[in-house]
N, CA, C and O atoms as a CHARMM CRD file, in Angstrom:
* protein
*
  384
    1    1 MET  N     18.84300  14.49600  24.82900 PROA 1      0.00000
    2    1 MET  CA    17.98600  14.17900  23.68500 PROA 1      0.00000
    3    1 MET  C     16.81500  13.32200  24.14000 PROA 1      0.00000
    4    1 MET  O     16.96900  12.43000  24.97500 PROA 1      0.00000
    5    2 ASN  N     15.67100  13.59500  23.59600 PROA 2      0.00000
    6    2 ASN  CA    14.45900  12.84800  23.91900 PROA 2      0.00000
    7    2 ASN  C     14.57300  11.42100  23.39400 PROA 2      0.00000
    8    2 ASN  O     14.88300  11.21900  22.22000 PROA 2      0.00000
    9    3 SER  N     14.33200  10.44500  24.23300 PROA 3      0.00000
   10    3 SER  CA    14.43100   9.05300  23.81100 PROA 3      0.00000
   11    3 SER  C     13.28400   8.63900  22.89700 PROA 3      0.00000
   12    3 SER  O     13.32000   7.55700  22.31100 PROA 3      0.00000
   13    4 PHE  N     12.26400   9.49300  22.76800 PROA 4      0.00000
   14    4 PHE  CA    11.13700   9.17400  21.91000 PROA 4      0.00000
   15    4 PHE  C     11.22000   9.88100  20.55500 PROA 4      0.00000
   16    4 PHE  O     10.23400   9.90400  19.81900 PROA 4      0.00000
   17    5 ALA  N     12.34800  10.44500  20.21900 PROA 5      0.00000
   18    5 ALA  CA    12.50400  11.18000  18.96100 PROA 5      0.00000
   19    5 ALA  C     12.21800  10.29800  17.74900 PROA 5      0.00000
   20    5 ALA  O     11.72800  10.78700  16.73100 PROA 5      0.00000
   21    6 TYR  N     12.51200   9.02700  17.84600 PROA 6      0.00000
   22    6 TYR  CA    12.28300   8.12900  16.71800 PROA 6      0.00000
   23    6 TYR  C     10.79900   7.86900  16.47700 PROA 6      0.00000
   24    6 TYR  O     10.44600   7.26100  15.46700 PROA 6      0.00000
   25    7 LEU  N      9.92800   8.30800  17.36800 PROA 7      0.00000
   26    7 LEU  CA     8.49500   8.08400  17.23100 PROA 7      0.00000
   27    7 LEU  C      7.76700   9.23600  16.54500 PROA 7      0.00000
   28    7 LEU  O      6.53800   9.23700  16.47500 PROA 7      0.00000
   29    8 THR  N      8.49800  10.19600  16.04900 PROA 8      0.00000
   30    8 THR  CA     7.83900  11.33400  15.41200 PROA 8      0.00000
   31    8 THR  C      7.24900  10.92500  14.06600 PROA 8      0.00000
   32    8 THR  O      7.74600  10.01000  13.41000 PROA 8      0.00000
   33    9 PHE  N      6.18100  11.61500  13.66600 PROA 9      0.00000
   34    9 PHE  CA     5.46600  11.28000  12.44300 PROA 9      0.00000
   35    9 PHE  C      6.20500  11.70800  11.18100 PROA 9      0.00000
   36    9 PHE  O      6.22800  10.96000  10.20400 PROA 9      0.00000
   37   10 ARG  N      6.79700  12.87000  11.18100 PROA 10     0.00000
   38   10 ARG  CA     7.53700  13.40100  10.04100 PROA 10     0.00000
   39   10 ARG  C      6.71300  13.35900   8.74900 PROA 10     0.00000
   40   10 ARG  O      7.09000  12.65000   7.81500 PROA 10     0.00000
   41   11 PRO  N      5.61200  14.09000   8.66900 PROA 11     0.00000
   42   11 PRO  CA     4.70000  13.99500   7.52400 PROA 11     0.00000
   43   11 PRO  C      5.29500  14.41400   6.19000 PROA 11     0.00000
   44   11 PRO  O      4.74100  14.07400   5.14500 PROA 11     0.00000
   45   12 LYS  N      6.38100  15.12500   6.19100 PROA 12     0.00000
   46   12 LYS  CA     6.97800  15.56900   4.92600 PROA 12     0.00000
   47   12 LYS  C      8.11100  14.66900   4.44100 PROA 12     0.00000
   48   12 LYS  O      8.70700  14.94600   3.40000 PROA 12     0.00000
   49   13 THR  N      8.41500  13.61200   5.16400 PROA 13     0.00000
   50   13 THR  CA     9.43700  12.67200   4.70600 PROA 13     0.00000
   51   13 THR  C      8.78300  11.60700   3.84100 PROA 13     0.00000
   52   13 THR  O      7.56400  11.44200   3.86300 PROA 13     0.00000
   53   14 SER  N      9.58200  10.89900   3.09600 PROA 14     0.00000
   54   14 SER  CA     9.01900   9.94000   2.15200 PROA 14     0.00000
   55   14 SER  C      8.94600   8.52900   2.72700 PROA 14     0.00000
   56   14 SER  O      9.64000   8.16700   3.67700 PROA 14     0.00000
   57   15 ILE  N      8.08800   7.77600   2.11300 PROA 15     0.00000
   58   15 ILE  CA     7.91700   6.35000   2.34600 PROA 15     0.00000
   59   15 ILE  C      7.71100   5.79200   0.94100 PROA 15     0.00000
   60   15 ILE  O      7.22800   6.51600   0.07000 PROA 15     0.00000
   61   16 ASN  N      8.05300   4.55200   0.69400 PROA 16     0.00000
   62   16 ASN  CA     7.85900   4.08600  -0.67800 PROA 16     0.00000
   63   16 ASN  C      6.57900   3.26200  -0.81600 PROA 16     0.00000
   64   16 ASN  O      5.98100   2.84700   0.17600 PROA 16     0.00000
   65   17 ARG  N      6.17900   3.03800  -2.05500 PROA 17     0.00000
   66   17 ARG  CA     4.91900   2.34100  -2.32700 PROA 17     0.00000
   67   17 ARG  C      4.91900   0.93300  -1.75200 PROA 17     0.00000
   68   17 ARG  O      3.88900   0.45500  -1.27700 PROA 17     0.00000
   69   18 GLY  N      6.05600   0.27200  -1.79100 PROA 18     0.00000
   70   18 GLY  CA     6.13700  -1.06400  -1.22100 PROA 18     0.00000
   71   18 GLY  C      5.89900  -1.05500   0.27700 PROA 18     0.00000
   72   18 GLY  O      5.22500  -1.94000   0.80400 PROA 18     0.00000
   73   19 GLN  N      6.44000  -0.07300   0.96300 PROA 19     0.00000
   74   19 GLN  CA     6.27300   0.01800   2.41800 PROA 19     0.00000
   75   19 GLN  C      4.82200   0.25600   2.80300 PROA 19     0.00000
   76   19 GLN  O      4.32000  -0.41100   3.70700 PROA 19     0.00000
   77   20 ILE  N      4.12600   1.19100   2.14600 PROA 20     0.00000
   78   20 ILE  CA     2.73800   1.44300   2.50300 PROA 20     0.00000
   79   20 ILE  C      1.84900   0.26600   2.11200 PROA 20     0.00000
   80   20 ILE  O      0.85700  -0.01100   2.78600 PROA 20     0.00000
   81   21 THR  N      2.19100  -0.41700   1.04900 PROA 21     0.00000
   82   21 THR  CA     1.43400  -1.60900   0.66400 PROA 21     0.00000
   83   21 THR  C      1.56200  -2.67800   1.73700 PROA 21     0.00000
   84   21 THR  O      0.58200  -3.32300   2.11000 PROA 21     0.00000
   85   22 ARG  N      2.76000  -2.85400   2.21900 PROA 22     0.00000
   86   22 ARG  CA     2.99800  -3.85000   3.27000 PROA 22     0.00000
   87   22 ARG  C      2.29900  -3.46800   4.57500 PROA 22     0.00000
   88   22 ARG  O      1.75500  -4.33400   5.26100 PROA 22     0.00000
   89   23 VAL  N      2.31000  -2.19200   4.91900 PROA 23     0.00000
   90   23 VAL  CA     1.64300  -1.73000   6.14200 PROA 23     0.00000
   91   23 VAL  C      0.14600  -2.00400   6.06600 PROA 23     0.00000
   92   23 VAL  O     -0.43000  -2.55900   7.00100 PROA 23     0.00000
   93   24 THR  N     -0.49000  -1.61900   4.95500 PROA 24     0.00000
   94   24 THR  CA    -1.94000  -1.83600   4.84700 PROA 24     0.00000
   95   24 THR  C     -2.27100  -3.32300   4.82600 PROA 24     0.00000
   96   24 THR  O     -3.30300  -3.73500   5.35500 PROA 24     0.00000
   97   25 TYR  N     -1.40800  -4.12800   4.22200 PROA 25     0.00000
   98   25 TYR  CA    -1.62200  -5.57300   4.21900 PROA 25     0.00000
   99   25 TYR  C     -1.55700  -6.13500   5.63900 PROA 25     0.00000
  100   25 TYR  O     -2.36300  -6.98500   6.01600 PROA 25     0.00000
  101   26 ARG  N     -0.60400  -5.66100   6.40900 PROA 26     0.00000
  102   26 ARG  CA    -0.48600  -6.14100   7.78600 PROA 26     0.00000
  103   26 ARG  C     -1.68100  -5.71700   8.63400 PROA 26     0.00000
  104   26 ARG  O     -2.06000  -6.42500   9.56700 PROA 26     0.00000
  105   27 ILE  N     -2.27500  -4.57400   8.31900 PROA 27     0.00000
  106   27 ILE  CA    -3.47100  -4.13300   9.03500 PROA 27     0.00000
  107   27 ILE  C     -4.66300  -5.00100   8.64800 PROA 27     0.00000
  108   27 ILE  O     -5.41800  -5.44700   9.51300 PROA 27     0.00000
  109   28 GLN  N     -4.83100  -5.23700   7.35800 PROA 28     0.00000
  110   28 GLN  CA    -5.99300  -5.95500   6.84800 PROA 28     0.00000
  111   28 GLN  C     -5.84900  -7.45900   6.83000 PROA 28     0.00000
  112   28 GLN  O     -6.80700  -8.17900   7.11000 PROA 28     0.00000
  113   29 GLY  N     -4.68100  -7.93500   6.50800 PROA 29     0.00000
  114   29 GLY  CA    -4.49700  -9.35600   6.30100 PROA 29     0.00000
  115   29 GLY  C     -4.86100  -9.73000   4.87400 PROA 29     0.00000
  116   29 GLY  O     -5.18400  -8.85600   4.07000 PROA 29     0.00000
  117   30 SER  N     -4.81300 -10.99500   4.55200 PROA 30     0.00000
  118   30 SER  CA    -5.12400 -11.44600   3.20200 PROA 30     0.00000
  119   30 SER  C     -6.62300 -11.65700   3.04600 PROA 30     0.00000
  120   30 SER  O     -7.34900 -11.80500   4.03000 PROA 30     0.00000
  121   31 PHE  N     -7.06400 -11.66900   1.82600 PROA 31     0.00000
  122   31 PHE  CA    -8.46500 -11.91300   1.52100 PROA 31     0.00000
  123   31 PHE  C     -8.54300 -13.07900   0.56100 PROA 31     0.00000
  124   31 PHE  O     -7.83100 -13.11000  -0.44300 PROA 31     0.00000
  125   32 PRO  N     -9.40600 -14.04200   0.86300 PROA 32     0.00000
  126   32 PRO  CA    -9.57000 -15.14700  -0.08200 PROA 32     0.00000
  127   32 PRO  C    -10.08200 -14.61000  -1.41900 PROA 32     0.00000
  128   32 PRO  O    -10.95000 -13.73700  -1.44900 PROA 32     0.00000
  129   33 GLY  N     -9.56400 -15.11200  -2.48100 PROA 33     0.00000
  130   33 GLY  CA   -10.03200 -14.72900  -3.79900 PROA 33     0.00000
  131   33 GLY  C     -9.24900 -13.61300  -4.45900 PROA 33     0.00000
  132   33 GLY  O     -9.50300 -13.29900  -5.62200 PROA 33     0.00000
  133   34 ALA  N     -8.30300 -13.00300  -3.75700 PROA 34     0.00000
  134   34 ALA  CA    -7.50000 -11.95400  -4.39000 PROA 34     0.00000
  135   34 ALA  C     -6.60500 -12.61400  -5.42700 PROA 34     0.00000
  136   34 ALA  O     -5.75300 -13.43200  -5.07900 PROA 34     0.00000
  137   35 PRO  N     -6.78800 -12.26600  -6.70300 PROA 35     0.00000
  138   35 PRO  CA    -5.96300 -12.90000  -7.73200 PROA 35     0.00000
  139   35 PRO  C     -4.52100 -12.42100  -7.67500 PROA 35     0.00000
  140   35 PRO  O     -4.25200 -11.31400  -7.20900 PROA 35     0.00000
  141   36 PRO  N     -3.60100 -13.24000  -8.14100 PROA 36     0.00000
  142   36 PRO  CA    -2.19900 -12.82400  -8.13500 PROA 36     0.00000
  143   36 PRO  C     -1.98000 -11.63700  -9.07000 PROA 36     0.00000
  144   36 PRO  O     -2.58100 -11.55300 -10.14100 PROA 36     0.00000
  145   37 ASN  N     -1.12400 -10.73900  -8.65200 PROA 37     0.00000
  146   37 ASN  CA    -0.81000  -9.59200  -9.50100 PROA 37     0.00000
  147   37 ASN  C      0.07400 -10.04500 -10.66000 PROA 37     0.00000
  148   37 ASN  O      0.70500 -11.10000 -10.60200 PROA 37     0.00000
  149   38 THR  N      0.10700  -9.24300 -11.69300 PROA 38     0.00000
  150   38 THR  CA     0.91600  -9.58100 -12.87100 PROA 38     0.00000
  151   38 THR  C      2.03400  -8.56600 -13.11200 PROA 38     0.00000
  152   38 THR  O      2.61200  -8.52900 -14.19800 PROA 38     0.00000
  153   39 PHE  N      2.33900  -7.75000 -12.11400 PROA 39     0.00000
  154   39 PHE  CA     3.38700  -6.75000 -12.27100 PROA 39     0.00000
  155   39 PHE  C      4.74500  -7.40900 -12.42800 PROA 39     0.00000
  156   39 PHE  O      5.00900  -8.46500 -11.85300 PROA 39     0.00000
  157   40 THR  N      5.58700  -6.78400 -13.19900 PROA 40     0.00000
  158   40 THR  CA     6.89900  -7.35300 -13.49400 PROA 40     0.00000
  159   40 THR  C      7.98500  -6.93200 -12.51700 PROA 40     0.00000
  160   40 THR  O      9.10500  -7.43900 -12.58300 PROA 40     0.00000
  161   41 ASP  N      7.66800  -6.00900 -11.60700 PROA 41     0.00000
  162   41 ASP  CA     8.70700  -5.46100 -10.72700 PROA 41     0.00000
  163   41 ASP  C      8.41800  -5.63600  -9.23800 PROA 41     0.00000
  164   41 ASP  O      8.97200  -4.90600  -8.41500 PROA 41     0.00000
  165   42 VAL  N      7.57100  -6.58100  -8.88300 PROA 42     0.00000
  166   42 VAL  CA     7.22800  -6.79400  -7.47700 PROA 42     0.00000
  167   42 VAL  C      8.08900  -7.92700  -6.91300 PROA 42     0.00000
  168   42 VAL  O      8.04600  -9.04800  -7.42200 PROA 42     0.00000
  169   43 PRO  N      8.87000  -7.64300  -5.86800 PROA 43     0.00000
  170   43 PRO  CA     9.69600  -8.69400  -5.26700 PROA 43     0.00000
  171   43 PRO  C      8.81600  -9.71600  -4.52800 PROA 43     0.00000
  172   43 PRO  O      7.69500  -9.41000  -4.12300 PROA 43     0.00000
  173   44 ALA  N      9.33600 -10.90600  -4.36500 PROA 44     0.00000
  174   44 ALA  CA     8.57500 -11.99400  -3.75300 PROA 44     0.00000
  175   44 ALA  C      8.05300 -11.64500  -2.35800 PROA 44     0.00000
  176   44 ALA  O      6.93400 -12.02800  -2.01700 PROA 44     0.00000
  177   45 TRP  N      8.83200 -10.93200  -1.54800 PROA 45     0.00000
  178   45 TRP  CA     8.41100 -10.60700  -0.18400 PROA 45     0.00000
  179   45 TRP  C      7.20200  -9.67900  -0.14900 PROA 45     0.00000
  180   45 TRP  O      6.54700  -9.55500   0.88500 PROA 45     0.00000
  181   46 LEU  N      6.90300  -9.03000  -1.26700 PROA 46     0.00000
  182   46 LEU  CA     5.81000  -8.06700  -1.32500 PROA 46     0.00000
  183   46 LEU  C      4.62800  -8.57200  -2.14900 PROA 46     0.00000
  184   46 LEU  O      3.58100  -7.92600  -2.20100 PROA 46     0.00000
  185   47 ASP  N      4.79500  -9.70400  -2.77900 PROA 47     0.00000
  186   47 ASP  CA     3.81200 -10.23300  -3.72200 PROA 47     0.00000
  187   47 ASP  C      2.39400 -10.32600  -3.15700 PROA 47     0.00000
  188   47 ASP  O      1.46200  -9.79500  -3.76100 PROA 47     0.00000
  189   48 THR  N      2.21400 -10.97800  -2.03000 PROA 48     0.00000
  190   48 THR  CA     0.88300 -11.17100  -1.45800 PROA 48     0.00000
  191   48 THR  C      0.24400  -9.84100  -1.06600 PROA 48     0.00000
  192   48 THR  O     -0.96000  -9.65500  -1.24700 PROA 48     0.00000
  193   49 ALA  N      1.02900  -8.93000  -0.53800 PROA 49     0.00000
  194   49 ALA  CA     0.50400  -7.61900  -0.16500 PROA 49     0.00000
  195   49 ALA  C      0.04000  -6.84100  -1.39700 PROA 49     0.00000
  196   49 ALA  O     -0.98300  -6.15800  -1.34700 PROA 49     0.00000
  197   50 VAL  N      0.77900  -6.93800  -2.49300 PROA 50     0.00000
  198   50 VAL  CA     0.37900  -6.26200  -3.73100 PROA 50     0.00000
  199   50 VAL  C     -0.85500  -6.93500  -4.31900 PROA 50     0.00000
  200   50 VAL  O     -1.72500  -6.25400  -4.86100 PROA 50     0.00000
  201   51 ASP  N     -0.94700  -8.25700  -4.22100 PROA 51     0.00000
  202   51 ASP  CA    -2.15400  -8.95300  -4.67700 PROA 51     0.00000
  203   51 ASP  C     -3.38000  -8.33200  -4.02200 PROA 51     0.00000
  204   51 ASP  O     -4.35800  -8.01000  -4.69700 PROA 51     0.00000
  205   52 ARG  N     -3.32300  -8.16800  -2.72000 PROA 52     0.00000
  206   52 ARG  CA    -4.44900  -7.61500  -1.97400 PROA 52     0.00000
  207   52 ARG  C     -4.68300  -6.14400  -2.31100 PROA 52     0.00000
  208   52 ARG  O     -5.82400  -5.73700  -2.53000 PROA 52     0.00000
  209   53 ALA  N     -3.63700  -5.35400  -2.35600 PROA 53     0.00000
  210   53 ALA  CA    -3.77500  -3.91000  -2.55800 PROA 53     0.00000
  211   53 ALA  C     -4.31100  -3.55300  -3.93200 PROA 53     0.00000
  212   53 ALA  O     -4.96300  -2.52000  -4.08700 PROA 53     0.00000
  213   54 THR  N     -4.05400  -4.37700  -4.92600 PROA 54     0.00000
  214   54 THR  CA    -4.47700  -4.05600  -6.29300 PROA 54     0.00000
  215   54 THR  C     -5.72400  -4.81900  -6.71300 PROA 54     0.00000
  216   54 THR  O     -6.15800  -4.71000  -7.86000 PROA 54     0.00000
  217   55 TRP  N     -6.29900  -5.58100  -5.81300 PROA 55     0.00000
  218   55 TRP  CA    -7.51800  -6.33900  -6.10700 PROA 55     0.00000
  219   55 TRP  C     -8.68400  -5.37200  -6.23100 PROA 55     0.00000
  220   55 TRP  O     -8.82900  -4.48400  -5.39100 PROA 55     0.00000
  221   56 SER  N     -9.49800  -5.51400  -7.22500 PROA 56     0.00000
  222   56 SER  CA   -10.59500  -4.58000  -7.48700 PROA 56     0.00000
  223   56 SER  C    -11.84100  -4.83300  -6.65300 PROA 56     0.00000
  224   56 SER  O    -12.80000  -4.06600  -6.74500 PROA 56     0.00000
  225   57 SER  N    -11.85500  -5.86000  -5.86300 PROA 57     0.00000
  226   57 SER  CA   -13.04100  -6.13100  -5.05800 PROA 57     0.00000
  227   57 SER  C    -12.59000  -6.40700  -3.63400 PROA 57     0.00000
  228   57 SER  O    -11.61300  -7.13700  -3.45900 PROA 57     0.00000
  229   58 PRO  N    -13.22100  -5.88600  -2.63100 PROA 58     0.00000
  230   58 PRO  CA   -14.34900  -4.96200  -2.64200 PROA 58     0.00000
  231   58 PRO  C    -13.95100  -3.56900  -3.05200 PROA 58     0.00000
  232   58 PRO  O    -12.76200  -3.29600  -3.21900 PROA 58     0.00000
  233   59 PRO  N    -14.90200  -2.68100  -3.21900 PROA 59     0.00000
  234   59 PRO  CA   -15.29200  -2.03700  -4.46300 PROA 59     0.00000
  235   59 PRO  C    -14.17700  -1.42000  -5.27900 PROA 59     0.00000
  236   59 PRO  O    -14.32000  -1.32100  -6.49800 PROA 59     0.00000
  237   60 SER  N    -13.09300  -1.00700  -4.68900 PROA 60     0.00000
  238   60 SER  CA   -12.01300  -0.43600  -5.49900 PROA 60     0.00000
  239   60 SER  C    -10.67700  -0.80900  -4.87600 PROA 60     0.00000
  240   60 SER  O    -10.58400  -1.02600  -3.66800 PROA 60     0.00000
  241   61 PRO  N     -9.64200  -0.88300  -5.70900 PROA 61     0.00000
  242   61 PRO  CA    -8.33500  -1.25900  -5.16900 PROA 61     0.00000
  243   61 PRO  C     -7.77100  -0.18200  -4.24500 PROA 61     0.00000
  244   61 PRO  O     -8.09600   0.99900  -4.36800 PROA 61     0.00000
  245   62 LEU  N     -6.93000  -0.61300  -3.33000 PROA 62     0.00000
  246   62 LEU  CA    -6.24300   0.34600  -2.46300 PROA 62     0.00000
  247   62 LEU  C     -5.21400   1.13200  -3.25000 PROA 62     0.00000
  248   62 LEU  O     -5.00100   2.31900  -3.00100 PROA 62     0.00000
  249   63 MET  N     -4.57600   0.46400  -4.20100 PROA 63     0.00000
  250   63 MET  CA    -3.53800   1.08600  -5.02500 PROA 63     0.00000
  251   63 MET  C     -3.64100   0.53500  -6.43700 PROA 63     0.00000
  252   63 MET  O     -4.23000  -0.52400  -6.65800 PROA 63     0.00000
  253   64 THR  N     -3.07000   1.25200  -7.38400 PROA 64     0.00000
  254   64 THR  CA    -3.04700   0.79500  -8.76300 PROA 64     0.00000
  255   64 THR  C     -1.61900   0.80600  -9.27400 PROA 64     0.00000
  256   64 THR  O     -0.71400   1.33000  -8.62400 PROA 64     0.00000
  257   65 GLY  N     -1.43300   0.22300 -10.44200 PROA 65     0.00000
  258   65 GLY  CA    -0.11000   0.16700 -11.03500 PROA 65     0.00000
  259   65 GLY  C      0.13300   1.28800 -12.01800 PROA 65     0.00000
  260   65 GLY  O     -0.63300   2.24800 -12.10100 PROA 65     0.00000
  261   66 TYR  N      1.20700   1.14800 -12.75500 PROA 66     0.00000
  262   66 TYR  CA     1.65400   2.12200 -13.74500 PROA 66     0.00000
  263   66 TYR  C      1.69800   1.46800 -15.11900 PROA 66     0.00000
  264   66 TYR  O      1.62700   0.24400 -15.23200 PROA 66     0.00000
  265   67 PRO  N      1.81600   2.28900 -16.16900 PROA 67     0.00000
  266   67 PRO  CA     1.95300   1.71500 -17.51400 PROA 67     0.00000
  267   67 PRO  C      3.16200   0.77400 -17.58200 PROA 67     0.00000
  268   67 PRO  O      4.11200   0.89200 -16.80900 PROA 67     0.00000
  269   68 GLY  N      3.09300  -0.13700 -18.50800 PROA 68     0.00000
  270   68 GLY  CA     4.18400  -1.09200 -18.67900 PROA 68     0.00000
  271   68 GLY  C      4.10300  -2.23500 -17.68900 PROA 68     0.00000
  272   68 GLY  O      5.08900  -2.93600 -17.46000 PROA 68     0.00000
  273   69 ASN  N      2.91600  -2.43000 -17.09300 PROA 69     0.00000
  274   69 ASN  CA     2.69800  -3.51700 -16.13900 PROA 69     0.00000
  275   69 ASN  C      3.67400  -3.45900 -14.96100 PROA 69     0.00000
  276   69 ASN  O      4.23000  -4.47800 -14.55100 PROA 69     0.00000
  277   70 THR  N      3.87500  -2.24700 -14.42000 PROA 70     0.00000
  278   70 THR  CA     4.76500  -2.06900 -13.27600 PROA 70     0.00000
  279   70 THR  C      4.00200  -1.52000 -12.08300 PROA 70     0.00000
  280   70 THR  O      3.01000  -0.80600 -12.23600 PROA 70     0.00000
  281   71 PHE  N      4.47300  -1.85900 -10.90600 PROA 71     0.00000
  282   71 PHE  CA     3.89400  -1.36100  -9.65600 PROA 71     0.00000
  283   71 PHE  C      4.77100  -0.27500  -9.03300 PROA 71     0.00000
  284   71 PHE  O      4.28100   0.59200  -8.31000 PROA 71     0.00000
  285   72 ARG  N      6.05100  -0.33100  -9.31700 PROA 72     0.00000
  286   72 ARG  CA     7.04800   0.62800  -8.81600 PROA 72     0.00000
  287   72 ARG  C      7.08900   0.69000  -7.28600 PROA 72     0.00000
  288   72 ARG  O      6.87700   1.75400  -6.70400 PROA 72     0.00000
  289   73 PRO  N      7.36000  -0.44400  -6.63600 PROA 73     0.00000
  290   73 PRO  CA     7.36300  -0.48400  -5.17700 PROA 73     0.00000
  291   73 PRO  C      8.42800   0.39500  -4.52500 PROA 73     0.00000
  292   73 PRO  O      8.27600   0.78300  -3.36600 PROA 73     0.00000
  293   74 ASP  N      9.50000   0.71500  -5.24600 PROA 74     0.00000
  294   74 ASP  CA    10.56400   1.54200  -4.66900 PROA 74     0.00000
  295   74 ASP  C     10.34600   3.03600  -4.88200 PROA 74     0.00000
  296   74 ASP  O     11.16400   3.84900  -4.45000 PROA 74     0.00000
  297   75 LEU  N      9.25800   3.40100  -5.53800 PROA 75     0.00000
  298   75 LEU  CA     8.96800   4.81000  -5.78800 PROA 75     0.00000
  299   75 LEU  C      8.57100   5.49800  -4.48700 PROA 75     0.00000
  300   75 LEU  O      7.60800   5.10000  -3.83100 PROA 75     0.00000
  301   76 ASP  N      9.31600   6.52600  -4.12500 PROA 76     0.00000
  302   76 ASP  CA     9.00000   7.27300  -2.90800 PROA 76     0.00000
  303   76 ASP  C      7.72000   8.07100  -3.08600 PROA 76     0.00000
  304   76 ASP  O      7.49300   8.67900  -4.13200 PROA 76     0.00000
  305   77 ILE  N      6.89900   8.06200  -2.06600 PROA 77     0.00000
  306   77 ILE  CA     5.71800   8.89900  -2.01100 PROA 77     0.00000
  307   77 ILE  C      5.76100   9.63100  -0.68000 PROA 77     0.00000
  308   77 ILE  O      6.41600   9.18600   0.26200 PROA 77     0.00000
  309   78 ARG  N      5.07100  10.73800  -0.60800 PROA 78     0.00000
  310   78 ARG  CA     5.03300  11.48500   0.64500 PROA 78     0.00000
  311   78 ARG  C      4.05400  10.80000   1.58500 PROA 78     0.00000
  312   78 ARG  O      3.07900  10.19100   1.14700 PROA 78     0.00000
  313   79 ARG  N      4.31500  10.90100   2.84500 PROA 79     0.00000
  314   79 ARG  CA     3.45200  10.25200   3.82400 PROA 79     0.00000
  315   79 ARG  C      2.01000  10.69700   3.71000 PROA 79     0.00000
  316   79 ARG  O      1.09800   9.91400   3.97600 PROA 79     0.00000
  317   80 GLU  N      1.78700  11.95500   3.31600 PROA 80     0.00000
  318   80 GLU  CA     0.40500  12.39200   3.18200 PROA 80     0.00000
  319   80 GLU  C     -0.29900  11.68500   2.01900 PROA 80     0.00000
  320   80 GLU  O     -1.52800  11.61600   1.99500 PROA 80     0.00000
  321   81 GLN  N      0.46800  11.16000   1.05600 PROA 81     0.00000
  322   81 GLN  CA    -0.12300  10.40900  -0.04800 PROA 81     0.00000
  323   81 GLN  C     -0.55800   9.01000   0.37500 PROA 81     0.00000
  324   81 GLN  O     -1.19300   8.29500  -0.40000 PROA 81     0.00000
  325   82 THR  N     -0.22600   8.62800   1.56900 PROA 82     0.00000
  326   82 THR  CA    -0.65300   7.32000   2.06500 PROA 82     0.00000
  327   82 THR  C     -2.08400   7.35400   2.60000 PROA 82     0.00000
  328   82 THR  O     -2.62700   6.32000   2.99000 PROA 82     0.00000
  329   83 ALA  N     -2.68600   8.52500   2.61900 PROA 83     0.00000
  330   83 ALA  CA    -4.03200   8.65800   3.18400 PROA 83     0.00000
  331   83 ALA  C     -5.06100   7.80300   2.44400 PROA 83     0.00000
  332   83 ALA  O     -5.87400   7.13300   3.07900 PROA 83     0.00000
  333   84 ARG  N     -5.03400   7.81900   1.10800 PROA 84     0.00000
  334   84 ARG  CA    -6.05100   7.06500   0.36700 PROA 84     0.00000
  335   84 ARG  C     -5.97200   5.56100   0.60800 PROA 84     0.00000
  336   84 ARG  O     -6.98900   4.97100   0.97200 PROA 84     0.00000
  337   85 PRO  N     -4.82000   4.90300   0.42500 PROA 85     0.00000
  338   85 PRO  CA    -4.81600   3.46100   0.68400 PROA 85     0.00000
  339   85 PRO  C     -5.12200   3.12700   2.13800 PROA 85     0.00000
  340   85 PRO  O     -5.75300   2.10700   2.41700 PROA 85     0.00000
  341   86 THR  N     -4.68900   3.96400   3.05900 PROA 86     0.00000
  342   86 THR  CA    -4.97500   3.71500   4.46600 PROA 86     0.00000
  343   86 THR  C     -6.46900   3.85800   4.73400 PROA 86     0.00000
  344   86 THR  O     -7.06100   3.03900   5.43700 PROA 86     0.00000
  345   87 CYS  N     -7.06700   4.89100   4.17800 PROA 87     0.00000
  346   87 CYS  CA    -8.50500   5.10200   4.34600 PROA 87     0.00000
  347   87 CYS  C     -9.28100   3.94700   3.71000 PROA 87     0.00000
  348   87 CYS  O    -10.18000   3.38500   4.33500 PROA 87     0.00000
  349   88 ARG  N     -8.93900   3.59800   2.48400 PROA 88     0.00000
  350   88 ARG  CA    -9.65200   2.51300   1.80200 PROA 88     0.00000
  351   88 ARG  C     -9.50700   1.18900   2.53400 PROA 88     0.00000
  352   88 ARG  O    -10.40500   0.34800   2.48200 PROA 88     0.00000
  353   89 ALA  N     -8.40100   1.00300   3.20300 PROA 89     0.00000
  354   89 ALA  CA    -8.17600  -0.23200   3.95100 PROA 89     0.00000
  355   89 ALA  C     -9.04400  -0.31800   5.20200 PROA 89     0.00000
  356   89 ALA  O     -9.31600  -1.41200   5.69700 PROA 89     0.00000
  357   90 ASN  N     -9.48200   0.83500   5.71600 PROA 90     0.00000
  358   90 ASN  CA   -10.15800   0.83900   7.00800 PROA 90     0.00000
  359   90 ASN  C    -11.56300   1.40400   7.01400 PROA 90     0.00000
  360   90 ASN  O    -12.25900   1.27600   8.02200 PROA 90     0.00000
  361   91 ALA  N    -12.01200   2.02600   5.92900 PROA 91     0.00000
  362   91 ALA  CA   -13.29800   2.70400   5.92800 PROA 91     0.00000
  363   91 ALA  C    -14.36000   1.88500   5.18100 PROA 91     0.00000
  364   91 ALA  O    -14.05700   0.88400   4.53200 PROA 91     0.00000
  365   92 ASP  N    -15.59000   2.33500   5.29300 PROA 92     0.00000
  366   92 ASP  CA   -16.67600   1.70900   4.56600 PROA 92     0.00000
  367   92 ASP  C    -16.47400   1.90900   3.06300 PROA 92     0.00000
  368   92 ASP  O    -15.93000   2.93500   2.65500 PROA 92     0.00000
  369   93 PRO  N    -16.89600   0.96100   2.23900 PROA 93     0.00000
  370   93 PRO  CA   -16.73900   1.07500   0.78700 PROA 93     0.00000
  371   93 PRO  C    -17.33700   2.38500   0.25800 PROA 93     0.00000
  372   93 PRO  O    -18.42000   2.80000   0.67200 PROA 93     0.00000
  373   94 GLY  N    -16.61800   3.01800  -0.65300 PROA 94     0.00000
  374   94 GLY  CA   -17.07600   4.24200  -1.27900 PROA 94     0.00000
  375   94 GLY  C    -16.83000   5.50500  -0.46900 PROA 94     0.00000
  376   94 GLY  O    -17.17700   6.59600  -0.92300 PROA 94     0.00000
  377   95 THR  N    -16.24400   5.39000   0.71200 PROA 95     0.00000
  378   95 THR  CA   -16.01900   6.55200   1.57200 PROA 95     0.00000
  379   95 THR  C    -14.81800   7.36500   1.13300 PROA 95     0.00000
  380   95 THR  O    -14.83300   8.59000   1.25500 PROA 95     0.00000
  381   96 CYS  N    -13.78900   6.72400   0.63100 PROA 96     0.00000
  382   96 CYS  CA   -12.53700   7.42100   0.31100 PROA 96     0.00000
  383   96 CYS  C    -12.36900   7.62900  -1.17700 PROA 96     0.00000
  384   96 CYS  O    -11.36900   8.20000  -1.61200 PROA 96     0.00000
């Protein structure tokens, strides 16, 4: 067995919203002025990352919430759905 099998991308497997939020936060870091989020379902370990991801400035948030003031961090998304927050985290404003 290939010892690098664990390094495969697996684009059709799922990742959850909390995981991609944390990944983009670790890439970008925190931003001064990001207001605290008001979601009712965000665990403490993810709070700062969600603050940054849902901040509307600069120009648009990386991610948004759901009705009922929820973020749904445990909701599985497909890896290909991570393209927008990843792009917004790394590209020029208005590109993605």
